[in-house]
N, C-alpha and C positions, 0 to 999 in steps of 0.2 A: 367565076370571079377571078380577077387577076390579082396577084400578089407582088408587092415591091418591098424588099427588105434592104434597109440601109442603116449605117450607124446613125445614132440619134443626132450627133453633132454635125452631120453632113446633110441634113434635111435642107432642101432648097427653099427659097422664098415662095415660089409657086405652091409647093407642097404645104408650107406653113399657112398660106392664105386659104388653101382648101381645107386644112385642119380647122382654122378659125371659122370658116363657113359651116363646117359640120358641127362645131361646138355650139354656134348660134342657133342651129336647127333643132336643138334638143326640145322634146316635148315632155310634158308631165313634170315630175320632180327632177330638176336638172342638177348635174354634178359639177361644181365649180373647178374640181381638180382635173377635169378632162380638158381644160384649156392647155395649150402646148407649153405655156411658161412653167407650169408645175413640173412635169417630168423632166424638162430640160434643166431646171435648177436643181431637182433632186439628184439627177445623174451626175451633175457637176460636183455636188457636195459629197455624195455618198458612194459613188461607183467610179469606174474608169471608162473613157470613151470607147475603148475596144470591147467592153463588156455590155455596152448599152446599144440597143437597136430599136427600130420602130418598124412595125409591119403596117403598110398601107394597102388596104383592100378596096378594089374598085369593081363596080358593076358597070361595064361599058366604060364611059368617060367619067362617071361620077364617083367621087370618093365616098364610100359607104361604111368604112371601118378604119379605125386607128388603134393600134395596140403598142404602146411603148413598153419594151421589155428590157430586162437585164438578166445576166447570168450570175449566179452565186455558187461558189465552189466551196465544198467542205473538205478540209485537209487535216490530217493528223501526222505530225512530224514530217511535214513536206510532201506527204503522199496524198493525192486526191482520193477521197472516199466517194464522193457524189457530187453532181452538178445539177442544179435545178434552174429553170427559167421561170421568172416571176414578172409581174407587173411593176413598172417603176413606181416607187413609193412603198411597196411591200418590203418588209424587212427593216433594216436600219433606217432611221430617219422618218419612219412612218408616223411619228407623232406630229409632223408638219403636214404631210400629204396623207390625210386621214382616210380617204375613200378612193383608192386605186381602182380603175375601171377601164374596160374596153369601150371606146366611144363609137357609137353606131348611128347610122341614119335612121330616122323614125321608120318603123316597120320592117327594118332589116336586121334587127338584133339576132334573131334565131339563126337565119342563114349565115350571117357573119360569123357568129360564134362556132357554128358547126364547121365552117370552112377553115377557121383559124385553128380549131382543135385538131382537125384532120392534118393540117400542115405541121403542127407541133408533134404529132404522133408519127406521121409517115413521110413528111416532106423534107425539104432541105434543113429546116430548123431542128428536126428530130435528132440529128446527129450532134447537136450542140448541148444536149442535156440528158440526164437520166429520167427526169420527169418535169412536168410544168404545172404551174398553179395559176388560176384565174379566178376572179371574183365576178359573180353573175347577180345583178340586181333582182330583186324579187319580181319586178314587172316583167322580166325576161324569162322567168320560170326557173327551171332546174336543169342539172346536167342530165342529158338523156343517154341512157346506156348504149344506144345505137351509135353514138359518136365515137365509142371506143372499139367498134367492130372492125374486122378486116384490116388489121394493122400488118399482117404478115409475120408478126413476132410470136414467140412461144407463149407469152402471156401478155395480156393488156388489162389495165386496171384503172379504176377511178375511185376517188374517196372524198366524202364531204369533210373538210378540215374544220371549218368554223363558221359562225354567223356573226355579221357585224350589224347589230341593231342600232338604227338612228332614230332619234326622237323628232318627229316631224309635226309642225302645226299647219293646218290648212286654213287659209283665210276665207272668211265669209265675205259677202258682197260689201258689207260696211264694216268699219273699225269697231263700232259699238256691238254689232253682232258677233264679231270675232272675239271681243273681249268677254261677251257674255258666256262663251264656251269655256272660258278658263276656270280653273279651280278657285275655290274661295280663298285658299292660302295665298295664291299669287296676286289676286285682287287686293287683298289686305296688305301684302308686301308692297305692291305699287303705291297704294294710298299712303301707307306709313312713310315710304321713302319720299314721296312727293311733299307730304306735310312736314317731315323733319328738315328737309332741304329749304322749304319756304320759311320755317320758323328759325332757321339758323341765322347766325350773324353774318353769313357770307353772301357775296354777290354771286349767284349761281348761273353758269352758262354751259351748254352742250355745243361742242365744235366738231364739225365733220371734216375729215381729211380724205382726199381721194374720191372716186366715183363722181359725186355731185357737189363736193365741198372744196376746201382749199387743197393745195398741192400736197400729196402724200410723199414727204421726203424722208431722208435717212434720219433727221432729227426727230421726226414724229415716230419713227420705228424704234429708235433708241429709248424714247420715253415709254413706249409700250413695253419693250422688253424689260426695262427696269421695274415698271409697275407689276408685270407678270411675276417677276422674281420676288417682289415685296409680298404678293398675294400668297406665293408658295411658302414664304417664311412666316406668315401670319398664323397664329395658333387657334384663333376663335373660329367656330363653326366647322364645316367640313374642310379638311386639309387637302390642298391641291399640290401636285407636283409641278416642277418647273419644266415645261415642255421644251424650253429652249436652253437647257443647261450646257449642251455641248457647243463649243465654239463654231462648228460647222453649221449647227442649226441657226445660231445667231447670224453668222455671215450670210447664210442663205436667205434669211428673211430681209436682212438690209438690202440685198441686191434685188430680191423678188418683189417685195411689196410695192416699192415705187413704180416698177414696171406695170404691175397689175392695177395700181391706182390711176396710172395715166390712161389706161384702157377701160376704166370703169369696172374692173373685175375685183377690186378690193377697196375697202375704206376702213378708217379708224374713227370711232367716236370717242371724244374725250370729255370728261366732266371736269369743269374748272370751278374752283372756289376762290373768289377774289383774284382771278387770273392764274392761279396755280393749278396744274393738272394733277388730279387726285385719283383718277380712275380712267381706264381705257378699255375699249371693246373692239376686237378685230372682227370685221365682217367680210365675207366673200360673196360675190355676185355672179349668178348664172341666169340664163333666161327664165324670167318669172320666179326665180328662187333666190332667197337670201339665206346664207349659211353663217350661223353663229359660231365663230371659231373661239379663240382664247381671249381671256380678259385679264385685267390687273388692277390692283388698287393699293392705296396706302392703308395699312392696318388701322391707323388711329381714326379713320373715317368709316370703318366698317358698319358702325351702328346706323349710318345715314342710308345704308342700302344702295351704294353707288352703282354697283354692277346691275342690279335689278332695274334701276332707273334708266341706265343706258340701253339695256336689252328691250325694255318697253318702248323707249324712243326709237330704237332701230326697227322694231316690228311695225310701229305705227308709220314711220317713213316709208318702209317697204310697201305697206299696204297702199299708201297714197300714191306710189309710183307704179302701181299695177302689178306687183308681185302676187303670186298665188300660194306660195309655200314658204315656210321658214324651217330650215333644217338645224337642229340644235347639236348636231354632230353625233358620232357613234358613242354608245354607252348609255345605259338606261339608269337614271337616278331620280330622286325625288325633285331636285331643283329644276330638271328639264321637264318632267312629265306634268308638273303643276301648271304649265303653260297651256294645258289642254292638248298635249301632244299624243300622237299615235305612234306606234313602234313600227318602222318600216325597215325589214332586214335586207342585207345583201349577203350572199353565201359564197364562201371560198371553197373551191374544189381543186384537188390534185389529180393528175392523170398521167399515165405513161404506158410504155410497152417495152418488153425485153425478155430477159431470161429469168429463171426462178431466183437467181442471185440478185438481180435487180429488184424483184419483189421483196426479198428479204431486206435489202438495204432500206427500201421505202417503209416497210413495217417498223423498222428500228427508228426511223426518222419520226413516224407518227407517234410512237411511244414517247419519244423525247419531247415532242411538241406538246403532248398532253401534260407531261410532267411540268413543263415550263408554264403552261396556262394555269395550273393549280397553284404553283409558286407565285405567279403574278397576282392571283386573287388574294392569296395570303398576304402579300405585301400591301395591297390596297386596303384590306380590312385591318391590318396591323397599324396603318397610319390613322385610322378612324375607329378606335376601339371603344368609344363611348356607347352605352346601351342605346338601342333604337327608341325613338319617342313616337307615340301615336300622334 
């Protein structure tokens, strides 16, 4: 396989076209974040052009792998302690780009990953970092120990860092059969929401922006961002964080979503009552896959179940358009699993090679990462400290 490495902001139009072709060739559960727009926007918002690169992997003339990467440096009092290479979207700003992944041609995942890891361990890129981190979807298996052999260094290591479990619904041949697989709880929630909206004094409408609907413009994005903040501020039910609290996250979505909408890769569903938008659901689109991203609502309409209504509408539209899967995003909870979802994990691995001192630094990093994960779970449970209900 042939490698081309260049700065992410210097990718040519021909290379972007080949990247688009590779994105459209995904089989099975597709990842919308593999589209080139996402890493380009992420690096613009969260990194620097000189720290972001893309590895283009070819088998002959065909592009069979794309790995958008960035370098992250740890420093104490101006002194660099360690540098790691990560996929664009991992680290800061990952609440928007939720599933960073190496994009590969169908049937080429294992050889592409093996070749990429060898390049990061022993090739030109190995001199740019102390270790590297990649995410491997469950369909592509596990990190094989042989990939870390023959580095020529004193020590080579690899370590499973974390698992990103996504809740995925597989569609049946008909919408009625798909609905029958869902839990009794969500069926009741859909029925209750539909009846309450029908009995309300409002004129009810669902409007789609982007993909197959009206133009997804900045005004629609702003309405979505405002409703998402309102949902985070609402105290009833499970409390949600504001995924777009940082100005860079908001600016990135204002620039990115209209681009994706124009290409059929993103859409917004709005629930309107008497013409006023009271809830919104962000959806991403990949081959035969709909991805349920973030939502928002006005708290005073929470009892109407507006988000449940929009998500049910989104899944039914996706089924009618020929999609086969709905990904409810990483993180397992009751609200996602009740749709009849199965848990589909992706696994994050770190790997490197060097001296015993390099291994010690990595061991220290792993300990700090585990500590941060525990504190993150404490923060989540602290926001929702009501007793569990059967």
